N, C-alpha and C positions, 0 to 999 in steps of 0.2 A: 632304596628306590623301588623294590619289589612291591611294597605295600602302599605306594603312592596312590591315593584316591580310594583306598579301601573304605567301604561304608559298612558299619555293623548294623544289621537289620534286626537281629534278635539274639539275646543270650539268656539262656535258662539253665536250670540244673541239668548238666550233661548234654547240652545242645548249644550250638552256635550257628548262625546264618549270616553270611556277609555277601556283599556285592563288590565287584571290582571292574573298573574300566581298564582294558589292556592298553598300556602305554609303550612308548619306544624303549623304555628301560628294560623290559622283559621279553624282547623279541630275539628270535634266532636270526641267522643270516638270511633265511628265506622269508622273513617278515611275519612269522607265526610265534605264538607263545612258546617260550623256551621250556624244555622239559625240567630243567633245574628250578625254574620259577614255580612250576607245578609242584615239584617236590617240597620246596620251601613252604608253599601255601598249605600243602597236605599236613606237614608236620606242625606248623603253627596252629592251624585251625583245630586239628586233632588234640593238640596239647591244651588249647583253651577249653575245649569241651570236657576233657578229663579233669582239668583243674577246677572247672566250675562244679563238678560233681563232688569235689572235696579232696584236699591234700595236695602237696607238691610232689611232682613226679619227674622222672627222667626218661627219655626215649630209649627203648631197647631194640625196637624193630619197626621199620616202615616198609611196606610193600605197596606198590601202586601200579595200575595198568592204565595205558593211554589208548583212547579210542578215537579221538579227534583232536582238533586244536582250535585256537582262536586267533584272530588278526587284530591289528591295531584299531583302537576305538570300539571294539566289541565289548559288550558287558557280559561278565560271567558271574554265576552264583556259586558260592561255596557253602556247603552244609556239612557239619561234623556232629556226630552224636555218639555218645558212649553206648556200647552195645553189650558189654559183658566184662566179667572178671574171671580170671583163671584162678586167682587166689586172693587173699586179703591184700596182697602187695602188687598185683599185676592187673592192670585195666586195659581195655582196648576201645578204640573209636573207629567208626567207619566214616570216611570222608568222600563226598561227591562234588565234582566240579562240572557245571553245566553252562551252556550258553543260555543267557537269560531269555532271549526272544523265543527261540524254538524249543527250549528245554532239552536240546541235544546233549547227550552225555559226552564230556570231554575226557574225564578221568575218574577212577574210583581208587580208593586206597584204604588200608587198615594200618593203624598205628597202635603199637603195644608200648605201654609205659609202666615203669616200676616205681612204687611209692618210695620217696626219699625219707630217710630217717633224719630227724632233726638232730643237731649236735647235742641237744640237751637230753636226748633219750639214749645216747650211746655212752655208757659208762665203761671206762677202761681201767683195769688195775695195773699199775706199774710200780714195781718194788713195794707192793703192799699198800700203796696209797691210791685212793679213788680219784680219778681225773676224768674230766669231760673230754671226749675225743674231739679233735679239730677237723674231722672228716666232714 
């Protein structure tokens, strides 16, 4: 339900922009956008940006700060872009969530993801016999 009404505006190599209308599915008791929903949006959009830059990854760290919130039927914009590599296997993305109308910043975050090794690249020797790992 968190992604209900999500509209993809742009996807490019290392960047994704989306728009979302806040529905009752993602509200707190006080009628504002739930922080858990913000976290889910941060991780998902950051992962899409990193994936679009190449390779399958897994999340290893997500940090985000909250500055404001949104209410039901408000439209928010989410932008995620790859900003750097710590090594060949570790990529990061910066994510921003803003109110669409005023451009007011709701939250910013940084997602670190580690490159997944495909099962075909992990060769394991067991009892002297080469086998493909099932990891």
